[in-house]
Each structure stands twice: as C-alpha cells, then as structure tokens.
C-alpha positions as CSV (number, residue, x, y, z in Angstrom):
1,X,-67.1,-93.2,-63.6
2,X,-68.2,-92.4,-60.0
3,X,-71.0,-95.0,-60.1
4,X,-68.8,-97.8,-61.1
5,X,-66.0,-96.6,-58.6
6,X,-68.6,-96.7,-55.8
7,X,-70.1,-100.0,-57.2
8,X,-66.7,-101.7,-56.9
9,X,-66.6,-100.5,-53.3
10,X,-70.2,-102.1,-52.8
11,X,-69.1,-105.4,-54.3
12,X,-65.9,-105.5,-52.2
13,X,-68.2,-104.8,-48.9
14,X,-70.5,-107.6,-50.0
15,X,-67.4,-109.9,-50.5
16,X,-66.3,-109.0,-46.8
17,X,-63.1,-107.4,-48.0
18,X,-63.9,-103.7,-47.5
19,X,-63.9,-102.6,-44.1
20,X,-63.5,-98.6,-44.7
21,X,-63.2,-96.1,-47.6
22,X,-63.5,-92.5,-47.9
23,X,-62.1,-89.3,-49.5
24,X,-59.6,-87.2,-47.4
25,X,-59.3,-83.3,-47.7
26,X,-55.8,-83.1,-48.1
27,X,-54.6,-79.4,-47.2
28,X,-51.9,-79.7,-50.4
29,X,-55.2,-80.3,-52.5
30,X,-53.7,-83.7,-53.8
31,X,-56.8,-85.7,-54.3
32,X,-56.6,-88.9,-52.1
33,X,-58.6,-91.2,-50.1
34,X,-58.2,-94.2,-47.8
35,X,-59.4,-97.6,-48.4
36,X,-59.1,-100.3,-45.5
37,X,-59.2,-103.7,-47.0
38,X,-59.0,-107.3,-45.2
39,X,-57.0,-109.2,-47.8
40,X,-53.8,-111.3,-47.6
41,X,-51.4,-109.5,-49.6
42,X,-50.7,-106.3,-51.7
43,X,-51.2,-108.1,-54.8
44,X,-54.7,-109.0,-53.5
45,X,-55.2,-105.0,-53.1
46,X,-54.3,-104.6,-56.6
47,X,-56.8,-107.2,-57.8
48,X,-59.7,-105.5,-55.9
49,X,-59.1,-102.2,-58.1
50,X,-58.7,-104.0,-61.5
51,X,-62.3,-103.0,-62.2
52,X,-62.1,-99.6,-60.9
53,X,-62.6,-97.1,-63.6
54,X,-60.5,-94.4,-62.1
55,X,-57.5,-96.7,-61.6
56,X,-57.9,-98.0,-65.0
57,X,-57.9,-94.6,-66.6
58,X,-54.9,-93.4,-64.4
59,X,-57.0,-90.9,-62.5
60,X,-56.3,-92.6,-59.3
61,X,-53.1,-94.5,-58.1
62,X,-52.6,-97.2,-55.5
63,X,-50.2,-96.5,-52.8
64,X,-50.5,-100.0,-51.0
65,X,-49.4,-100.4,-47.1
66,X,-49.7,-103.4,-44.7
67,X,-51.6,-101.8,-41.7
68,X,-50.5,-103.6,-38.5
69,X,-53.6,-103.3,-36.3
70,X,-56.4,-105.3,-34.9
71,X,-59.0,-103.3,-36.6
72,X,-61.4,-103.8,-33.6
73,X,-62.2,-100.2,-33.8
74,X,-63.9,-100.6,-37.4
75,X,-67.5,-101.4,-37.2
76,X,-69.0,-103.0,-40.4
77,X,-72.0,-104.3,-38.7
78,X,-73.5,-101.0,-37.5
79,X,-72.7,-98.9,-40.4
80,X,-75.3,-96.8,-42.4
81,X,-73.9,-96.7,-45.8
82,X,-76.4,-94.0,-46.7
83,X,-74.9,-91.4,-44.2
84,X,-71.5,-90.0,-44.1
85,X,-69.7,-88.8,-41.0
86,X,-66.7,-86.5,-40.8
87,X,-63.8,-88.0,-38.8
88,X,-60.2,-87.1,-38.5
89,X,-57.1,-89.1,-40.0
90,X,-53.7,-88.6,-38.6
91,X,-50.8,-89.8,-40.8
92,X,-47.3,-90.0,-39.2
93,X,-44.3,-89.9,-41.5
94,X,-40.5,-90.0,-41.1
95,X,-39.2,-86.5,-40.9
96,X,-35.9,-85.2,-42.1
97,X,-34.0,-86.1,-38.7
98,X,-35.2,-89.6,-38.3
99,X,-31.9,-91.3,-38.6
100,X,-32.0,-95.1,-38.1
101,X,-33.3,-97.2,-35.2
102,X,-36.7,-97.5,-33.7
103,X,-39.7,-95.5,-34.7
104,X,-40.4,-92.8,-32.1
105,X,-43.2,-92.8,-29.8
106,X,-45.5,-90.0,-31.0
107,X,-48.1,-88.7,-28.6
108,X,-49.1,-92.1,-27.6
109,X,-51.8,-90.8,-25.1
110,X,-53.6,-89.6,-28.2
111,X,-54.0,-93.1,-29.9
112,X,-57.0,-93.1,-32.1
113,X,-60.2,-95.2,-32.1
114,X,-57.9,-97.3,-34.6
115,X,-54.3,-97.1,-34.9
116,X,-51.4,-99.0,-36.1
117,X,-48.0,-98.9,-38.0
118,X,-47.6,-99.2,-41.6
119,X,-45.3,-101.1,-43.8
120,X,-44.7,-100.2,-47.3
121,X,-42.8,-98.2,-49.9
122,X,-44.7,-94.9,-49.4
123,X,-43.8,-92.0,-46.9
124,X,-46.3,-92.9,-44.2
125,X,-45.3,-95.0,-41.0
126,X,-48.4,-94.8,-38.8
127,X,-52.2,-94.1,-39.1
128,X,-54.7,-93.2,-36.5
129,X,-58.5,-92.6,-37.0
130,X,-60.3,-90.4,-34.6
131,X,-64.3,-90.2,-34.7
132,X,-65.7,-86.8,-35.3
133,X,-64.1,-83.6,-35.2
134,X,-64.1,-82.3,-31.6
135,X,-60.5,-83.4,-30.9
136,X,-58.9,-81.7,-33.6
137,X,-57.3,-78.7,-31.8
138,X,-56.4,-80.8,-28.8
139,X,-54.4,-83.4,-31.2
140,X,-52.6,-80.6,-33.0
141,X,-51.5,-79.1,-29.8
142,X,-50.4,-82.4,-28.4
143,X,-48.5,-83.4,-31.5
144,X,-46.8,-80.0,-31.7
145,X,-45.5,-80.4,-28.2
146,X,-44.5,-84.1,-28.8
147,X,-40.6,-84.4,-28.8
148,X,-40.4,-86.5,-31.8
149,X,-42.4,-84.0,-33.9
150,X,-40.4,-81.0,-32.5
151,X,-37.0,-82.6,-33.3
152,X,-38.1,-83.3,-36.9
153,X,-38.0,-87.0,-36.4
154,X,-41.6,-87.4,-37.3
155,X,-43.9,-85.0,-39.4
156,X,-47.7,-85.3,-39.3
157,X,-50.8,-84.6,-41.3
158,X,-54.0,-84.4,-39.6
159,X,-56.9,-84.2,-42.2
160,X,-60.8,-84.6,-42.5
161,X,-61.7,-88.2,-43.5
162,X,-65.4,-89.0,-44.5
163,X,-66.7,-92.6,-43.8
164,X,-70.0,-94.2,-43.6
165,X,-71.6,-93.3,-40.3
166,X,-70.8,-95.8,-37.7
167,X,-67.5,-97.2,-39.1
168,X,-65.6,-95.9,-36.3
169,X,-68.2,-96.9,-33.7
170,X,-69.5,-93.4,-33.2
171,X,-73.2,-94.2,-33.1
172,X,-72.8,-97.5,-31.0
173,X,-70.5,-95.4,-28.3
174,X,-72.8,-92.7,-28.2
175,X,-75.8,-94.9,-27.2
176,X,-73.8,-96.6,-24.4
C-alpha cells in the first residue's frame, strides 16, 4: 500500500499538481500529513486521491482546505526527492473565545517561509511552514506571548513536518 501511496504522489508531481507532501508528528499521536496541491477545486483534490490505497481502504481521510497563499516559498524545481528534511508546520485554529469578527493577527512577525489563511470546514484557519528546526523555541515563546493566543481567541499546534529536501528553499537559501 505504501508503494502505491507514494506512486500516487509521484504521478501528481509529474502532472504538476503536487507542490509538497509529507507526514506530521502530531503530539496527540493522531496520524496525519499535509499535501499541497495546485488544483482548481476541492473536488479536484478528491479526484487526486481516488487511486490512493490508504484513502480507498479508509485508513486515511481527506480534510480539504483552500489555502490562500502565493506559494512562492515552495520550491518544486530544486527539490531532491531522495532526501527528506525536517521542518516545522504551525497550524492556527479558532480558540474557545474567538467570537465573531475578523481573524486575529497572531505573531505576524513570525510569518513562515510560506503562509496563508485557510478556508474549509475543518478546525484550522491559518498555516505557516518554517524550514528546518532551529526556530522552534523562538516560535513557541512568541506564540505564547501573543495576545490572541493568551486570550483564547487562537490556539496553535507546532509540529515536525518532513518534506523533500529543498521544498522550502532551504538548500537554495543556504548557498546565497
């Protein structure tokens, strides 16, 4: 099943639909991953996974979001699909006290290499991707000081994310 699962990703990459994919280490031990596709609709996302054996068998389920981002920080030209790099993903959710109105500005100085708001039926409202692991303690400290987080309007999950080396431009940036 794993070979067919990866084979589906390779097919989507060859079709220029797949920008990034990788597993997350969720502290709750919930198995999840992230897949960033460049397709026109949520239905197109679902079609991309019709052949995935894990989805077919009900082992994995899709939670589809539209990511409002420019995706300039995702590099598909300089990736090394044979090497994996550990990165960080920050998922921001509406907390218990979010109320109505505008989404709070959360630690804006800490924008990731790639960031944007999310639209979808799930719990997440914003995602940010950070290359490498060095900034983790600085990110947590800044988020814990943030007024929207402290007030309960926003909650966050900061987790390890593995992507093909170079996806977040870390190799290219190191050479500059």
